[in-house]
N, C-alpha and C positions, 0 to 999 in steps of 0.2 A: 504494500500500500504506500502511496505517495501522498504527502500533505503539502498543499500549496497555499501560501499566504494570499489573502485577498486584500487588494489595495484599500486603504482607508477611504470610506465613503462610497466604495464600489458595490458593496453588498446589495444595495437597493436595486441594482440592475439585474440581479439574479435571484432575488427573494421570491417566495411563493412559486407560481407557475412559470416565472421568467426563465429559470434555469432549464426547465423541461423544453420550453419553446426554443431556447438557444441550441440545445442539443439536437432538436428536431431540424432546425434550420441548417445546421452544419453536417450532421450525420444522416439526416433524412428520416430516421425512425428512432423511437424511444419507447420504453415500457417502464412501468414502476414495479418494483419487487421489494417488499418489506421496507417501504419508505425511501428506497434508493432508486436512482434512475439508471437504467441499463440500456446499452446499445452496442452495435458492432459496426465496423467499417473497414474495408480493405484488409490490412494485416492485423487489425485489432479484432480478435475473435470475441472478446467480451470487454466492455468498458463499463465500470460501475462507478457512479458519481454521487456524492452527497455532501452537503455543507456541514461543517463542524462549527456551529455557532456562526457569528458574523465575520470571523477573522480567517477562516481556513476552509479549503475545499479538499475533501478526501477523494482519492481516485485509485481504484484497483483496475489493473489491466491484465489481460491474457493475450499474448501475441502469437501470431503464426510467423515463424522465421523462414518458412519455405516459400515465400512469395517472390515474384519477380521485382526487379528494381523499380519499374514504373509504379507498381502498386505500393511498394515501400515508400517511395518519395511522396506520393499523393497522400498516404496515410500520415506521414510525418507532418506534411503541410497542414492538413485538416486538424490534426491533434494540436499543433502549435497555435493555429487560428482559434480553436476552441479555448485553449488555456488562456490566451491573451484576452479574449472577450469575457471569459468567466472570472478571471482574477484581476484584470486591469493592469497586469504586468506583462511586458514583452519577454521574449525568450532570453534576451540579454539580462534584463532585470531579475528574472527568475533564477538564472544561473548565478548571479551575484548573491542573491539571498540564500541560495543553497550552499554556496561556498562559505558564507559567514556562519552557517549553522554547523 
C-alpha cells in the first residue's frame, strides 16, 4: 500500500463522490467495495483507492508486468495524471515528499 499526501486545501476537490467521478473520468470505470473505490486499466490489474482523512490518499495496486511497452507507458501516464489530480501534487512534488519521509 502507498500513502500519498494531499495538498493543503485540495481535499475539497475529491471529497464525497468527486473522487469516484475523477477515477471514472481517467480510468473509465469504477466500482465500490467495502467503502473503497476499485478499478483497473492497462497494466494495472487492480487499483484500490480510499482517502485517509483529509490529508492522505491510500492506494493499493496489483500490476501485470507482462504487458507491452505501449500499454506500460499509457498506464504510467494515466496513473500519474490521476495522482496529480487527486493529490494536487505533481510527480516531481510527490517524489520530493517521498524522499523526505
